[in-house]
C-alpha positions in Angstrom: -2.5 20.4 12.6 1.4 20.8 11.8 3.0 19.8 14.6 6.4 20.5 16.6 7.4 17.0 16.5 8.2 16.8 12.6 4.9 15.6 11.8 2.5 17.7 9.7 -0.6 16.0 10.5 -0.5 14.8 14.0 1.2 15.7 16.9 2.2 12.8 19.7 -0.4 14.8 21.9 -3.0 14.6 19.2 -2.5 11.0 19.2 -2.7 10.4 22.8 -5.4 12.2 23.3 -7.7 10.4 20.6 -6.6 6.7 20.9 -6.6 4.2 23.3 -2.5 4.9 23.5 -1.9 6.1 27.4 -0.5 9.3 28.5 2.8 7.3 30.0 3.9 5.9 26.2 7.3 7.4 25.8 7.4 10.3 22.9 10.5 8.8 21.6 8.4 5.5 20.9 5.6 7.4 19.4 7.4 9.9 16.9 8.8 7.4 14.6 5.6 5.2 14.5 3.5 8.0 13.2 5.9 9.1 10.8 6.2 5.4 9.5 2.5 5.0 9.5 1.8 8.6 7.9 4.5 7.6 4.7 3.3 3.9 5.3 -0.3 4.3 4.7 -1.4 7.9 4.1 1.1 8.3 1.5 0.3 5.2 -0.4 -3.3 6.0 -0.4 -3.1 9.7 -1.5 -0.3 9.1 -3.8 2.9 11.2 -3.8 1.3 14.2 -5.5 -1.3 15.0 -3.6 0.7 13.8 -0.3 3.4 16.0 -0.9 0.7 18.7 -1.6 -0.8 18.3 1.8 2.6 18.0 3.4 3.6 21.4 2.0 0.3 23.3 3.0 0.3 21.8 6.8 3.9 22.9 7.3 4.3 26.2 5.4 0.9 27.6 6.6 -2.2 25.5 8.0 -4.3 28.2 7.7 -4.1 27.9 3.8 -5.9 24.6 4.0 -9.0 25.6 3.3 -12.5 23.8 1.8 -12.2 20.2 0.3 -8.3 20.1 1.7 -9.4 20.7 5.0 -12.1 18.3 5.0 -10.1 15.8 3.5 -7.3 16.2 6.3 -9.7 17.1 9.1 -12.4 14.5 8.7 -10.3 11.9 6.7 -6.5 11.6 7.1 -6.2 12.1 10.5 -8.8 9.2 11.9 -6.7 7.0 9.4 -3.9 8.2 10.8 -4.8 7.6 14.4 -5.8 4.3 13.8 -2.9 3.2 11.6 -0.2 5.1 14.2 -2.1 2.5 17.0 -2.0 -0.2 14.5 2.1 0.0 14.3 2.5 0.7 17.6 0.6 -1.8 19.5 3.9 -4.8 19.1 6.2 -2.2 20.8 4.3 -1.3 23.9 5.2 -4.8 25.4 8.7 -5.6 23.7 11.5 -2.9 24.3 14.5 -3.4 21.8 17.9 -3.2 24.3 21.6 -3.7 23.7 21.4 -7.1 24.4 18.1 -8.5 23.4 14.6 -7.7 22.8 12.8 -7.7 26.4 9.3 -8.0 27.1 8.1 -5.3 29.5 6.4 -5.9 32.8 5.0 -3.9 36.2 3.9 -5.0 39.7 0.3 -4.1 39.0 -0.2 -5.4 35.8 0.6 -8.8 33.3 1.9 -8.0 29.9 -1.0 -9.5 27.2 0.5 -12.2 25.4 1.1 -12.5 21.4 -2.3 -14.2 20.7 -4.2 -11.2 22.8 -1.7 -8.5 20.7 -2.8 -10.2 17.9 -6.7 -9.9 18.6 -6.2 -6.2 19.6 -3.9 -5.2 16.7 -6.8 -6.9 14.1 -9.1 -5.1 16.0 -7.3 -1.6 15.1 -7.0 -2.4 11.9 -10.0 -2.9 10.9 -10.9 0.3 12.4 -8.1 1.7 10.4 -9.2 0.3 7.1 -12.8 1.5 7.3 -11.4 5.1 7.9 -9.0 4.5 5.2 -12.0 3.2 3.1 -14.2 6.3 3.8 -11.2 8.5 2.7 -11.0 7.0 -0.9 -14.5 7.2 -1.4 -14.3 10.8 -0.4 -11.5 11.8 -2.8 -13.1 9.5 -5.8 -16.4 11.3 -5.1 -14.7 14.4 -5.4 -12.1 14.0 -7.9 -12.2 17.0 -9.9 -11.2 18.9 -6.6 -8.4 16.7 -6.0 -6.2 17.1 -9.3 -3.4 15.8 -7.5 -4.9 12.4 -7.2 -4.8 11.4 -10.6 -1.9 13.4 -12.1 1.1 11.0 -12.7 3.9 10.1 -10.6 6.3 7.4 -11.0 7.1 7.7 -7.1 3.9 6.6 -5.0 0.7 6.2 -7.2 -2.6 6.2 -5.2 -3.5 3.2 -3.9 -7.9 2.6 -4.0 -7.8 -0.7 -1.8 -8.2 0.0 1.5 -8.3 -3.9 2.8 -6.2 -6.6 2.4 -7.4 -9.9 3.1 -4.9 -12.4 2.5 -4.0 -14.3 -1.1 -6.4 -16.2 -2.5 -4.6 -19.5 -4.1 -7.0 -21.8 -5.9 -7.7 -25.7 -5.2 -5.3 -27.7 -6.6 -6.8 -29.3 -9.8 -9.1 -26.4 -10.5 -9.1 -25.3 -14.1 -10.6 -22.1 -14.7 -12.6 -22.6 -18.1 -13.1 -19.3 -20.4 -14.4 -19.1 -23.9 -12.4 -17.6 -26.9 -13.4 -14.9 -28.9 -14.9 -17.8 -31.6 -17.0 -19.2 -28.9 -14.7 -22.2 -28.2 -13.5 -23.2 -24.7 -9.8 -22.8 -23.5 -8.4 -23.9 -20.2 -6.1 -21.5 -18.3 
């Protein structure tokens, strides 16, 4: 599981084999994307303590990962990380950062996707990633006694049990929320 490219959970080769990312995508592009997805999504869901424990196990001696930790890593974390890596890579497949500008790639045999098509693809990948992330959170919560690091206090990154984000709800203008006080009287909020 630990890889030679400094990503403790998946390698670039693993990402290519287990996702829609083609073999000809430059490793220099994928490496920082995997790292970013790992810290941005995996660490956020696991919290710093559980994340650090798994990184330590994966980098020091992967054969020490057994039982619930092995199941968590292989059946939950890795699928989530693959999907979020694809999600984060989509914008960078079409566009390249150069010295003087950001350029759009093209070739003789294909036409680059437009922004609406990229957005559609990215949204689909995000939905899949959130589905897998929700499964991971449920597995951890259903086995809390096996993961004491998940509930231990840490001020850096605390576990986030919300896998789905559908935007912000802003109530209509003029909408008043009515509540009832402890003595039965109506209170406007």
